[in-house]
N, C-alpha and C positions, 0 to 999 in steps of 0.2 A: 536676322533682323539688322537693319542699318543702325550702327552704333551711334550715329549722330541724331537719329530720330528719337523723340520722346517715347518712353515705354508706356504702353497703354495696357491696362488689365481689365478684363471683364469680371465684374464682381456680382455674385448672386446674393440677394438680400431676402429677408423674411417678409416678402410682399406678395400679394395675390396677382402677380403679373408674370406672363410667360416668357420673360427675358431677363438678361442681366444688364448691368449698367457699367459704362466705361469711366475709368478714372486714370489719371496719370500716376505712375509709380516709378520714379527714376531708378530706384535700386532693386526693382523686382527682377527675378530670373525665373527660368522654367522650373527651378526647384521650389518656387513659391506657389505653384499651382496646387490648390487644395488647402492652402493655409488660410487662417482667419485674418481678417483685416478690420480696421476701424476707419470708417469713411464719413464725410459730411453728408447730411441729408436734410435739405431744407434748412431750418434754423437749429437742427439738432445733429445727432450722430447715430450711426447704426453699425452693428457688427455684420460682416458678410464673409463670404468665402471666395477666393480667387478661382475662377473657372478656367481662364485661359489668358495668355499674353497675346496681344494683337499688334499687327503692323499699322493698321489704320482704324479709323472710327467713322461712323456715319454721322456722329454728332459734330457740330461746329467746335473748333478748337477752343474758342473762348468760353464755351459752356461746360467743358470737361474740368472737373475739380481734381485736386490731389488727394491721394490716399493719405490718411493721417498717420497710420501705423500698420506695419505688417508684423504680426506676432509669429515669431519663430521659436516660441517656447515649447511647442508640442509638434509632433510629426504631422505632415500634411496628409490629407486623404489620398489614398493610392488608387490605381486603376481599377482594382477589384471593388473598392468602395463606390467609385463613380458608376461602375456597371450596375450595381444593385440599386443605387439611388436613381439613376436614369430610368431603369425599368419601373421602379416604384412610381415615379412621377408620371410616366407615360400610362402605365396600367391603371392607376387610380385617378388619373386626370387631375393631378395636383401640381401646382407650379414647382419647378425644380428648385428654385431658391427656398421656398418654404419647406420642401422635402429635405433639403440638405441641412437647413438650420434646425429642423425638428430632430434630426439624427443626433445632433450635438447635445451633450449634457447642458442643463441650464447655466451652470457656472462658466461654461466656455462661450456663452452667448452674451455675456455682460460687457457693456461698453467700457467699464473700468478695467477690463483685463482679468486674467486668471491668476489667483493666488492659491497655492496648495494649502491644505489645512495644517494648522500648527501641530495638532495632535492626530496621530494616525491610530485608528483602532486596529489592534492586532487580533487576528483570529485565534480562537482557543487552540492550544497545542496539546497534543496527547503524547505521553511518553513512549508509547509503542504503537506500532501499526496493527490494526485489527486484521485478523486473517479472513480471507474471503471464504464464505461458506461454499462447500462443494456444490457444483451445479448438478442437477439431475439430467437424465438422458435427453429429455425434451429441450431443456435449456442449452445443453452443449450442442445439440443439433442446430438450434437457431443461431448460436454464436458462430459456429463453424461455417454455416451457410452464408452468413453476412460477411464474414472475413474473406471469403472466397471471391467477393465482388468489391474490390477496393475503389472502383470508379463510381460514378453517379448511379444510384438506385434508391428507390423509395421502399423501405421495408416496414411492414406493419406487424407489430407484436400485439396480438389480441389476447387479453387476459383480464380477469376481474382483479379488484384490489386484493393484495395478499397472495397473488398467484406466482410471484417471483419475477415480475417484469424488471424491477429495479436491479436485481442481481444480474440479469442479462445486460442491462444498460452498463452497469459497472464493469462487467467483464470486457465488454466491447471498448469502453472508455480506456481501460487499462492497456489494451492492445494498441490503441491509437496513440496514447501518450508515450508508450514505449517506442513508437516509430518517429517520435519527435514532432508530432502534430498537436494542434490545439483542439479543444472540444467545447461546444456550446450545448448546454443542457437547459431547455426551456420548460417551465412549469406555468400553469394557468393562474395561480393565485399566490400572493405573498405568504399566506399562512401555511403553504406547503414547503417554504424554504427552510425554516428552522430545523426540522427533522433531517432534511437532506444535508444541510450544512454540517450537522453533527456527524452524519454518516460519512460525508466526504472527509472531514477532519480526522476521523478515526481510520478510515481506509488509507488515506494518503497524507500522513502527518507532516511530511516534508515537501508536499506539493504547493506551489504558489498558485492559488485559485482565488476567485473573487465571486461575490454575490451582488447582482444588480437588480434593484427594484425601486419603486417609488418611496419606500420606507427609509431609504438611505439618504442622508443629508446631501445637499447639492455639491458641496466641496468634496465630500468623501466619494460621492458617485463619480465626479469628474476624475478624481485621483485613480479610482479603480478602473474606470474606462480607459485611462491612459496606460495603465499597466497591461491591459489587454492589447491596446493598439501597438505598443512597443514589443509585444511578444513575451513580456515577463510573466504575465499570468497565463498559465497553460490550460486552465479550465474556467469557464464562465457559467455560473448558475444564475438564471434570471427569469423574470416574467417577460411579457411580450415586448417591452421596450428594449430588451437586451438583444433582439434579433438584428438590430443595426450595429451592434458593437464591432468595431474594426478588429479583425483577428487575422494577421498576415499569414499564419501557418495553420489555418483551420482545416481539420481533416475529418470531422464528424459532427453532425447535429443530431440531438435527441429531443423530440417533442413529446413530453409525457402528457397523458390525458388530452390528446390532440383534438378530441371532439368538443372540448369546453368552449363556450361562447366567449369566455374571458380573453381568449387569444385575439379577439377582434377589437380594434380601436374604433370607438364610435363617434369621436369628434375630432375636429382639426383634420389632420392627415388620417383618413379612415383606411385601415388596412387589416389584413389577416396575417398575424405573425406566423401561423402555421404555413400559409401559402408562400409567404416571403422566405421562410426557412427552406422550403422545397426549391424555390428559385435560386436561392443562394447556394444550395448544394449542387444544383445543376450547373450553375456558372463556375463553381470551383471544382467540379468533377470529383466529388466524394459522396459517400453514402449518407442518407438521413434515415433515422429511426422514428417511426410514429407509434406511440403506445396508447392503447385505449381498451376499455371494457366494452364500449359501444362505438365502434369506429364509424366515421362519417363516410 
C-alpha cells in the first residue's frame, strides 16, 4: 500500500445489508483485520469488525468518515474463524456483517467497549482426580477405531441414555487433550451442563475448561470466550451458541444428543449447530463425534 495514501478499512456492521462500509483509519495495519472497531453511523455510533484494508474506495472521499476507535484489547478473528463465518453467511443466506456480530458475545458488541468482570467465578476444585471407569470391550473398540482416523471423519455413537456414551466421549477427549489440542463438547440444553460440569471437574481437576451458555452473565461469558480464543481454555462445554467459539487448536468436536431440535437456532441467524460443527470439523480436518439414541 502507498504509505502516502490514507488507509481505508472495510468494516462489517450488524446491518441487513450484503456489504461492508469504508472508513478511514490512519493507524490501521493488516494485523487489525478481524478486530472490533467503533465507527460513526448517522447521528450515532456502531460496533463493527474490520474485514479488510483497501487501496481505494468506490465512495467519494468526502463521504468517508473516520474510525473512532480500534479495539486491540482482544485478539482478532483469524483465518479459520472467517472461513466458518463466510460459509455460514453463504449457506444460510444471512448478511456477513450480521453473521460476524452474532458470533461475538454481547459484551464485545457494546459501543462503550469491553470491561472484564471485577469478580471471576472460579470453578469448583476437587482435591483429587477421579479415576476413569474401565471401558468394556465395545467401548474400547469404538475408541480405538476413532483414534485410528485423526483426520476429518464423522463418527456416530448410537446408544440409549446410560449406555456408556459419555465414557467413550471422555476417553477420546483425554487422548486429544494429551496431544495438545482443544476440544468442543456441545449439548442441546442448559440443564444438561451442571452434571457434566461436575464430571469434568472431577475427571480433570487441573484442566482449564469453560462452560458457555445463555445462563452465563454477559461479562463472564465474554471472559470465558476470550480464554478459549487465546487457547488458555483447553475444553469448551456449551450449548448451540458455543459452536462459534474461536478455538485456535481445536482437534475434536463432540455433539451429544445430536438429534435434538434445540441445536437449531430459530430466529435471527437461523442455523443448525450440529451441521455447523460438522462443517467446522471438515474445515479443520479433525474428527467429530455425534452421539444419539435416535440418530437423524
